[in-house]
BALOBA-1460 file (C-alpha; in Angstrom, 3 decimals):
// residues 171
<rec num="1" residu="m" x="-61.182" y="20.086" z="0.958"/>
<rec num="2" residu="l" x="-59.347" y="19.512" z="-2.304"/>
<rec num="3" residu="t" x="-55.743" y="18.343" z="-2.405"/>
<rec num="4" residu="r" x="-53.528" y="18.614" z="-5.397"/>
<rec num="5" residu="q" x="-50.545" y="16.378" z="-6.022"/>
<rec num="6" residu="l" x="-47.422" y="18.223" z="-7.131"/>
<rec num="7" residu="p" x="-45.153" y="16.722" z="-9.796"/>
<rec num="8" residu="g" x="-41.642" y="15.649" z="-8.803"/>
<rec num="9" residu="p" x="-40.127" y="13.406" z="-6.234"/>
<rec num="10" residu="p" x="-42.199" y="12.082" z="-3.363"/>
<rec num="11" residu="p" x="-41.996" y="13.983" z="-0.088"/>
<rec num="12" residu="f" x="-39.670" y="11.478" z="1.583"/>
<rec num="13" residu="a" x="-35.933" y="11.112" z="1.313"/>
<rec num="14" residu="d" x="-33.351" y="8.682" z="2.518"/>
<rec num="15" residu="i" x="-29.699" y="9.185" z="3.237"/>
<rec num="16" residu="q" x="-27.435" y="7.079" z="1.094"/>
<rec num="17" residu="f" x="-24.403" y="5.800" z="2.985"/>
<rec num="18" residu="g" x="-22.289" y="4.794" z="0.032"/>
<rec num="19" residu="r" x="-18.621" y="5.067" z="-0.649"/>
<rec num="20" residu="r" x="-18.991" y="8.154" z="-2.796"/>
<rec num="21" residu="l" x="-22.144" y="9.846" z="-1.542"/>
<rec num="22" residu="v" x="-21.929" y="9.673" z="2.237"/>
<rec num="23" residu="g" x="-24.496" y="11.908" z="3.840"/>
<rec num="24" residu="t" x="-26.144" y="13.229" z="0.700"/>
<rec num="25" residu="i" x="-29.894" y="13.142" z="0.348"/>
<rec num="26" residu="r" x="-31.460" y="11.623" z="-2.687"/>
<rec num="27" residu="f" x="-35.148" y="11.463" z="-3.419"/>
<rec num="28" residu="q" x="-36.769" y="8.207" z="-4.383"/>
<rec num="29" residu="t" x="-38.896" y="8.234" z="-7.503"/>
<rec num="30" residu="k" x="-41.405" y="5.748" z="-8.790"/>
<rec num="31" residu="k" x="-39.294" y="5.023" z="-11.872"/>
<rec num="32" residu="k" x="-37.256" y="1.843" z="-11.944"/>
<rec num="33" residu="k" x="-33.540" y="2.341" z="-11.511"/>
<rec num="34" residu="a" x="-31.398" y="1.517" z="-14.511"/>
<rec num="35" residu="k" x="-29.085" y="-1.415" z="-13.977"/>
<rec num="36" residu="t" x="-25.417" y="-0.615" z="-13.751"/>
<rec num="37" residu="m" x="-23.533" y="-2.247" z="-16.575"/>
<rec num="38" residu="n" x="-20.097" y="-3.766" z="-16.203"/>
<rec num="39" residu="p" x="-18.567" y="-3.532" z="-19.693"/>
<rec num="40" residu="s" x="-15.375" y="-5.327" z="-18.670"/>
<rec num="41" residu="n" x="-17.244" y="-8.590" z="-18.025"/>
<rec num="42" residu="p" x="-19.870" y="-9.510" z="-20.628"/>
<rec num="43" residu="a" x="-21.207" y="-12.370" z="-18.495"/>
<rec num="44" residu="t" x="-22.334" y="-9.940" z="-15.785"/>
<rec num="45" residu="s" x="-23.175" y="-7.002" z="-18.009"/>
<rec num="46" residu="n" x="-26.902" y="-7.298" z="-17.223"/>
<rec num="47" residu="q" x="-26.430" y="-7.671" z="-13.490"/>
<rec num="48" residu="p" x="-26.233" y="-4.676" z="-11.162"/>
<rec num="49" residu="t" x="-22.853" y="-4.131" z="-9.548"/>
<rec num="50" residu="s" x="-22.534" y="-3.530" z="-5.839"/>
<rec num="51" residu="p" x="-19.961" y="-1.181" z="-4.366"/>
<rec num="52" residu="k" x="-16.751" y="-2.806" z="-3.202"/>
<rec num="53" residu="q" x="-16.357" y="-3.129" z="0.526"/>
<rec num="54" residu="r" x="-13.043" y="-3.393" z="2.331"/>
<rec num="55" residu="h" x="-12.733" y="-5.313" z="5.596"/>
<rec num="56" residu="g" x="-11.640" y="-3.129" z="8.507"/>
<rec num="57" residu="c" x="-8.573" y="-5.294" z="9.166"/>
<rec num="58" residu="l" x="-7.454" y="-4.863" z="5.558"/>
<rec num="59" residu="t" x="-7.890" y="-1.095" z="5.786"/>
<rec num="60" residu="a" x="-5.934" y="-0.952" z="9.044"/>
<rec num="61" residu="y" x="-3.127" y="-3.094" z="7.615"/>
<rec num="62" residu="l" x="-2.867" y="-0.992" z="4.459"/>
<rec num="63" residu="v" x="-2.666" y="2.192" z="6.539"/>
<rec num="64" residu="l" x="0.051" y="0.538" z="8.634"/>
<rec num="65" residu="m" x="1.923" y="-0.384" z="5.427"/>
<rec num="66" residu="l" x="1.693" y="3.217" z="4.187"/>
<rec num="67" residu="l" x="3.092" y="4.565" z="7.453"/>
<rec num="68" residu="a" x="5.769" y="1.891" z="7.874"/>
<rec num="69" residu="n" x="7.102" y="2.114" z="4.321"/>
<rec num="70" residu="s" x="7.186" y="5.892" z="4.220"/>
<rec num="71" residu="g" x="8.968" y="5.868" z="7.596"/>
<rec num="72" residu="t" x="11.423" y="3.213" z="6.433"/>
<rec num="73" residu="a" x="12.285" y="5.152" z="3.288"/>
<rec num="74" residu="l" x="12.788" y="8.286" z="5.373"/>
<rec num="75" residu="v" x="15.069" y="6.483" z="7.861"/>
<rec num="76" residu="y" x="17.208" y="4.988" z="5.072"/>
<rec num="77" residu="l" x="17.400" y="8.394" z="3.396"/>
<rec num="78" residu="v" x="18.082" y="10.598" z="6.431"/>
<rec num="79" residu="a" x="19.708" y="8.303" z="8.991"/>
<rec num="80" residu="s" x="21.745" y="5.955" z="6.808"/>
<rec num="81" residu="e" x="24.847" y="6.462" z="8.974"/>
<rec num="82" residu="s" x="23.003" y="5.228" z="12.060"/>
<rec num="83" residu="v" x="21.815" y="2.194" z="10.129"/>
<rec num="84" residu="r" x="25.353" y="1.585" z="8.858"/>
<rec num="85" residu="q" x="26.665" y="1.564" z="12.455"/>
<rec num="86" residu="g" x="24.092" y="-1.080" z="13.362"/>
<rec num="87" residu="v" x="24.833" y="-3.181" z="10.277"/>
<rec num="88" residu="p" x="28.484" y="-2.534" z="9.317"/>
<rec num="89" residu="n" x="28.450" y="-5.092" z="6.463"/>
<rec num="90" residu="m" x="25.752" y="-3.220" z="4.539"/>
<rec num="91" residu="p" x="27.104" y="-2.212" z="1.103"/>
<rec num="92" residu="d" x="26.529" y="1.296" z="-0.276"/>
<rec num="93" residu="w" x="24.269" y="0.039" z="-3.064"/>
<rec num="94" residu="a" x="21.806" y="-1.458" z="-0.554"/>
<rec num="95" residu="f" x="20.527" y="1.917" z="0.673"/>
<rec num="96" residu="p" x="19.155" y="3.179" z="-2.659"/>
<rec num="97" residu="v" x="17.658" y="-0.247" z="-3.380"/>
<rec num="98" residu="l" x="15.935" y="-0.386" z="0.019"/>
<rec num="99" residu="i" x="14.677" y="3.198" z="-0.351"/>
<rec num="100" residu="a" x="13.258" y="2.346" z="-3.784"/>
<rec num="101" residu="g" x="11.684" y="-0.824" z="-2.348"/>
<rec num="102" residu="s" x="10.013" y="1.138" z="0.443"/>
<rec num="103" residu="l" x="8.657" y="3.686" z="-2.024"/>
<rec num="104" residu="l" x="7.446" y="0.886" z="-4.301"/>
<rec num="105" residu="n" x="5.687" y="-0.719" z="-1.327"/>
<rec num="106" residu="f" x="4.042" y="2.641" z="-0.608"/>
<rec num="107" residu="a" x="2.772" y="2.747" z="-4.209"/>
<rec num="108" residu="c" x="1.585" y="-0.870" z="-3.931"/>
<rec num="109" residu="a" x="-0.419" y="-0.063" z="-0.793"/>
<rec num="110" residu="i" x="-2.106" y="2.798" z="-2.665"/>
<rec num="111" residu="a" x="-2.814" y="0.402" z="-5.557"/>
<rec num="112" residu="l" x="-4.468" y="-2.029" z="-3.145"/>
<rec num="113" residu="f" x="-6.598" y="0.826" z="-1.802"/>
<rec num="114" residu="k" x="-7.708" y="1.280" z="-5.420"/>
<rec num="115" residu="w" x="-8.434" y="-2.462" z="-5.775"/>
<rec num="116" residu="k" x="-5.487" y="-3.255" z="-8.098"/>
<rec num="117" residu="r" x="-4.159" y="-6.821" z="-7.856"/>
<rec num="118" residu="w" x="-0.700" y="-5.770" z="-9.060"/>
<rec num="119" residu="g" x="-0.264" y="-4.035" z="-5.697"/>
<rec num="120" residu="f" x="-0.125" y="-7.416" z="-3.962"/>
<rec num="121" residu="w" x="2.354" y="-8.815" z="-6.474"/>
<rec num="122" residu="g" x="4.494" y="-5.704" z="-6.050"/>
<rec num="123" residu="f" x="4.695" y="-6.468" z="-2.326"/>
<rec num="124" residu="v" x="5.758" y="-10.033" z="-3.141"/>
<rec num="125" residu="v" x="8.547" y="-8.844" z="-5.473"/>
<rec num="126" residu="t" x="9.918" y="-6.236" z="-3.062"/>
<rec num="127" residu="a" x="9.826" y="-8.742" z="-0.172"/>
<rec num="128" residu="a" x="11.839" y="-11.221" z="-2.260"/>
<rec num="129" residu="i" x="14.393" y="-8.523" z="-3.124"/>
<rec num="130" residu="a" x="14.623" y="-7.440" z="0.529"/>
<rec num="131" residu="f" x="15.095" y="-11.104" z="1.507"/>
<rec num="132" residu="g" x="18.069" y="-11.362" z="-0.857"/>
<rec num="133" residu="i" x="19.582" y="-8.116" z="0.421"/>
<rec num="134" residu="n" x="19.136" y="-9.203" z="4.044"/>
<rec num="135" residu="l" x="20.986" y="-12.435" z="3.337"/>
<rec num="136" residu="s" x="23.751" y="-10.625" z="1.443"/>
<rec num="137" residu="i" x="24.439" y="-8.220" z="4.318"/>
<rec num="138" residu="g" x="24.845" y="-11.069" z="6.771"/>
<rec num="139" residu="l" x="21.534" y="-11.230" z="8.571"/>
<rec num="140" residu="g" x="20.560" y="-14.684" z="9.743"/>
<rec num="141" residu="i" x="17.951" y="-16.713" z="7.882"/>
<rec num="142" residu="g" x="15.406" y="-16.077" z="10.665"/>
<rec num="143" residu="s" x="15.775" y="-12.303" z="10.430"/>
<rec num="144" residu="a" x="15.720" y="-12.430" z="6.634"/>
<rec num="145" residu="l" x="12.522" y="-14.502" z="6.654"/>
<rec num="146" residu="g" x="10.966" y="-11.928" z="8.996"/>
<rec num="147" residu="g" x="10.502" y="-9.614" z="6.016"/>
<rec num="148" residu="l" x="8.353" y="-12.218" z="4.277"/>
<rec num="149" residu="v" x="5.914" y="-12.324" z="7.194"/>
<rec num="150" residu="g" x="4.417" y="-9.018" z="6.057"/>
<rec num="151" residu="v" x="3.400" y="-10.552" z="2.718"/>
<rec num="152" residu="a" x="1.823" y="-13.529" z="4.508"/>
<rec num="153" residu="i" x="-0.163" y="-11.181" z="6.762"/>
<rec num="154" residu="l" x="-1.267" y="-9.133" z="3.747"/>
<rec num="155" residu="y" x="-2.442" y="-12.288" z="1.966"/>
<rec num="156" residu="g" x="-4.323" y="-13.316" z="5.113"/>
<rec num="157" residu="v" x="-6.188" y="-10.026" z="5.532"/>
<rec num="158" residu="l" x="-7.036" y="-10.034" z="1.818"/>
<rec num="159" residu="q" x="-8.818" y="-13.387" z="2.407"/>
<rec num="160" residu="l" x="-11.090" y="-12.082" z="5.191"/>
<rec num="161" residu="g" x="-14.757" y="-11.663" z="4.392"/>
<rec num="162" residu="k" x="-16.001" y="-14.887" z="2.718"/>
<rec num="163" residu="e" x="-17.450" y="-14.132" z="-0.739"/>
<rec num="164" residu="k" x="-16.719" y="-10.393" z="-0.323"/>
<rec num="165" residu="s" x="-13.045" y="-10.909" z="0.467"/>
<rec num="166" residu="g" x="-10.575" y="-8.256" z="-0.564"/>
<rec num="167" residu="w" x="-8.826" y="-10.734" z="-2.863"/>
<rec num="168" residu="s" x="-12.006" y="-11.523" z="-4.803"/>
<rec num="169" residu="q" x="-12.647" y="-7.811" z="-5.368"/>
<rec num="170" residu="l" x="-9.186" y="-6.981" z="-6.742"/>
<rec num="171" residu="e" x="-9.059" y="-6.129" z="-10.429"/>
């Protein structure tokens, strides 16, 4: 019995579970894969790059930040009178500033999802501004410092993962 080998990929396939190609089938060939070049860093331009991986705690915290900041902006926008009753010393200018800060935090969380380091620094700036506003409206130092805890938690979850920490992967 004669067998003939057909040209093309071998008859086996594997499923690639990557960030972009989850569940797709790709055929392995006998050719060597070309190395992925990183033009932004000449020192590693000949080394293959691995896909970035986000720790589950970081993902969960970023999702929480997206939900909390969009909810906060919505509360300040829609229910400002209820907030004013709870904090009668709050000046009128504080509401637009806090709404803008919440929306900026939302954008910073999206930036961190896209591995942008400026997203972290945006959180730091908005937390400092919120700290100043909280002091100016008469909140105690303990309550005002409570807003800075979120930045400390964010920094902590960015450090999880040893050499593949979120912080080391930010651009």
